[in-house]
Structures are given as structure tokens and as C-alpha cells.
C-alpha positions as CSV (number, residue, x, y, z in Angstrom):
1,X,123.1,117.8,64.2
2,X,124.8,116.2,67.1
3,X,123.2,118.7,69.5
4,X,119.8,117.9,68.1
5,X,120.3,114.1,68.5
6,X,121.6,114.6,72.0
7,X,118.6,116.8,72.9
8,X,116.2,114.3,71.4
9,X,117.8,111.6,73.4
10,X,117.5,113.5,76.6
11,X,113.9,114.4,75.9
12,X,113.1,110.7,75.2
13,X,114.8,109.7,78.4
14,X,112.8,112.3,80.3
15,X,109.5,111.0,78.9
16,X,110.4,107.5,79.7
17,X,111.3,108.4,83.2
18,X,108.0,110.2,83.7
19,X,105.8,107.6,82.2
20,X,105.7,105.0,85.0
21,X,104.9,107.7,87.6
22,X,102.1,109.1,85.5
23,X,100.4,105.7,84.9
24,X,97.7,104.7,87.3
25,X,97.2,101.2,88.4
26,X,93.7,99.8,89.1
27,X,93.1,98.0,92.4
28,X,90.8,95.0,92.5
29,X,89.3,92.5,94.9
30,X,87.2,89.3,94.7
31,X,84.3,88.6,97.0
32,X,82.7,85.2,97.5
33,X,79.2,84.2,98.3
34,X,77.9,80.7,99.2
35,X,74.3,79.6,99.7
36,X,71.9,76.7,99.3
37,X,68.6,76.8,97.5
38,X,65.9,74.6,96.0
39,X,67.1,74.2,92.5
40,X,70.4,75.4,91.0
41,X,69.0,78.8,89.8
42,X,67.8,79.7,93.3
43,X,71.0,78.6,95.0
44,X,73.1,80.6,92.5
45,X,70.8,83.6,93.0
46,X,71.2,83.6,96.7
47,X,74.9,83.1,96.5
48,X,75.2,85.9,94.0
49,X,73.3,88.2,96.3
50,X,75.6,87.4,99.2
51,X,78.7,88.1,97.1
52,X,77.2,91.5,95.9
53,X,76.4,92.5,99.5
54,X,80.0,91.8,100.5
55,X,81.3,93.8,97.5
56,X,79.1,96.8,98.4
57,X,80.2,96.6,102.0
58,X,83.7,96.7,100.7
59,X,83.0,100.1,99.0
60,X,82.4,99.0,95.4
61,X,79.4,99.8,93.3
62,X,77.8,97.2,91.0
63,X,79.1,98.9,87.8
64,X,82.7,98.3,89.1
65,X,82.1,94.6,89.5
66,X,81.3,91.5,87.5
67,X,80.4,87.9,88.3
68,X,83.5,85.9,87.8
69,X,82.2,82.4,88.4
70,X,79.1,80.6,89.6
71,X,79.0,76.9,90.4
72,X,76.1,74.9,91.8
73,X,76.1,71.3,92.7
74,X,73.3,69.0,94.0
75,X,73.1,68.0,97.7
76,X,70.1,65.9,97.4
77,X,66.3,66.0,97.2
78,X,66.3,68.9,94.8
79,X,68.6,71.1,96.9
80,X,71.7,72.7,95.6
81,X,74.8,74.4,97.1
82,X,76.2,77.3,95.1
83,X,79.4,79.2,95.2
84,X,79.8,82.6,93.4
85,X,82.7,85.0,93.0
86,X,82.3,88.7,92.2
87,X,85.4,90.5,91.1
88,X,85.5,94.3,91.5
89,X,88.0,96.9,90.1
90,X,88.4,100.5,91.2
91,X,90.1,102.7,88.6
């Protein structure tokens, strides 16, 4: 019985020691786009396009990314400034 318990303990210790080496960590990066447009929707659209282009230039595909935040604020006479972040993760 003691041999079995000692063997099980060694086996568990071996599995625990191997687990961190076998787990993969995902790497991620956030890209930012900024633009102006007539109306908030147009400004956000342009800024999102700029952020997507930076993400693609960084080696990410669109299915690896998502829009994290989008903020538009008026600058006057119907014009808006927008800032967008796109976060990407490679498995």
C-alpha cells in the first residue's frame, strides 16, 4: 500500500511539473486608430478602418481581433473626432 501511495505521489508530481511547460500562452496587442469625420458614425468608421489597417500590418487577421473601444466627441460644426482601439490575440 505504501508503494502505491508513493508511486501515485511521484506520478502526480510529474504531471504537475509537466503542466506549466505544456500550456501555451496567447500573445496579444492593441492597435489604435484616430480620425475625424462629419458626424460621429463617419468619424468612428474612419478611425476603425485605421486601427484595422494597423492590426493587419502587424500580422493579425480580422478574426483574431475585436474592437475594444470607440469614442467620438464633437469638435464643432457637425465634425467629430474619434478614437478606436482594436485588440488582437494570436493563439
